N, C-alpha and C positions, 0 to 999 in steps of 0.2 A: 816334532809333533806339536800341533796347535793345541792351545788351551784357551778356554773361554775367559775373556777379560773380566767378566762379572762373577761367575760362579766357580771358575777354575776347573771345570770338567774338561777332560781331554777328548780328542776326536775319536778315540777308540771306544769311548763311553756313549757318545751322543753325536748327532749330525752337527757339523759346524758351518757357519756362514761368515762371510767377510762383510762387516758393517762399515759403510762409509761414514766417517766421523762428520765430515762436511758433505752434504748431499752432492752426488755427481752433477745434478742439475745446476748447482751453484759453483761448479768448478772443482769440487773436492776430488782428491786422488788418493789420499791416505785411508787405509782400512784397518780395522781392529777385529780380531777373531771373536765371535760370539756364538754360543750354542743356539740352536733354533728357538729354544724357549726364551732365552734372554733377548734374542734378536726380535722375536715377536712382541715382547714386552716393550721394547724401545719404540716400535712402530704402531702397534695396535694391541691393546690389552685383551680385546675380544679373541684374538687369534689363539690364545692358550686356554680359553675357557672351554672346559669339556662340554658344557651344554651347547655352546656355539659350534664347536667342532662336530658334535654328533648331529646337530641340525643340518649343518652344511653337507655332511656325508649322506644323510637321508635324502636331502633335496637332490643331490647328484644322482643317487641310486634311483629315485623316482623319475628323474628326467630321462633315465635310460630304460624306464619301464620295469625296473626291478622292485621287489617287495622289501619294505622295511617294517619289521614288526608284523602285526596282523594286517593282512590285505584288506582293502576297503570292502564293505558289504557288496556282494554281487560279483566278487572275484575270488579266486583261490591262488595259491602259490604253485607255480609250475616246477618242473624238475630242475630248472636252472635259475630258480628264484624269480622268474618272470611272472607277470600277472596273466592269469588265465580266466576267461569269462566263465562264471558259474551260472548256467542258464536258469536253474531253479531260483537262486537268490535274485538274479536279474529280474525275473518275472514278478517276484514279491516286491522288489523295489520299484518297479514300474507301476504296480498297483498302489504302492504308498504315494508315489508322485501324483498319480491320478486323483487319489483321495485328497491330497493336500491342495491340489489346484481346483477342486470342486467347492463352490461356496456352501456354507452351512449357516442357515439363518441369516443374521446380520453380518456374520463374519465373512471375509473375502475368501477364506480357505479353511479346511478342516484343521482344528488344533491337533498337535501331536498326540495328546491324550485320547482324543476320539479315534484317531488313526490306529493307535495301539489297541483300543477296544474292538474295533472292526476286525483287525487281524486276528485277535484272539477268538472272536465270535466265529470266524471262518476256519479256525483250527490251525492257522499258521503258527509255527514255532520259530524262535530265533536260532542262531547258530549253536547255542548251548542246549537247544531242545526245550527251552523254557518259554513261558508266555512273554509276549511283548510288553514293554513298559515305556512310559514317556521318555525316560532317560536313555534307553537303548536307541530309540529312533533319533532322538536329538543328537546323541553322540555319533551315531552312524552318519547322519547328515553332515555334521561338522567334519568328520574324517574324509568323507567323499569330497566335500568342498575344498579341503586343504590339499587332497591328492590332486584334484583337477587344477587347482591354482598353480601347483608346481610343475605342471606339464608344459 
C-alpha cells in the first residue's frame, strides 16, 4: 500500500499521485508517492486553496449554464439547477438598462441612485419584496457582469 512521502497518509485515506522527482520533460523516470494535497503544494499552492477551488468549481458550473448560489437577476433556478429566464425580472432589468443609457443633465447616463428612485416611484420591488437601493442595483449589475464574463 502506497503512503505519501510527505504526510504519511495511506492510499485508503486519500487519493495518491506519483510525483516525478525530476520532471519527465527533463528525462526523469523516478517517482515518489504523494497524496493529492502534497502533490498540489509541490506544483501550485493555489490548487489547495479552498477559495480557489470553489471559484474554479463555480466557473465550471456557470460555463455549463448551471446556477451557483443565487442566480443573476432576471433568471431563476430550474429543476436541474439550470438558469431559467424570469420574464418579470428581465422586464425590470431591461427598464434599468434603458434608464442607465439615457443621459441625465450633464451626466452621460442615469446614476444608480436615480434609477433606484425611479423604480421605487413606479412601485417595482426587488426580489425580497423591498424597495430598490443603490447597493442592490450596483451588486446585481456586478453579478450579471461576472456571470456573462464566465460564459
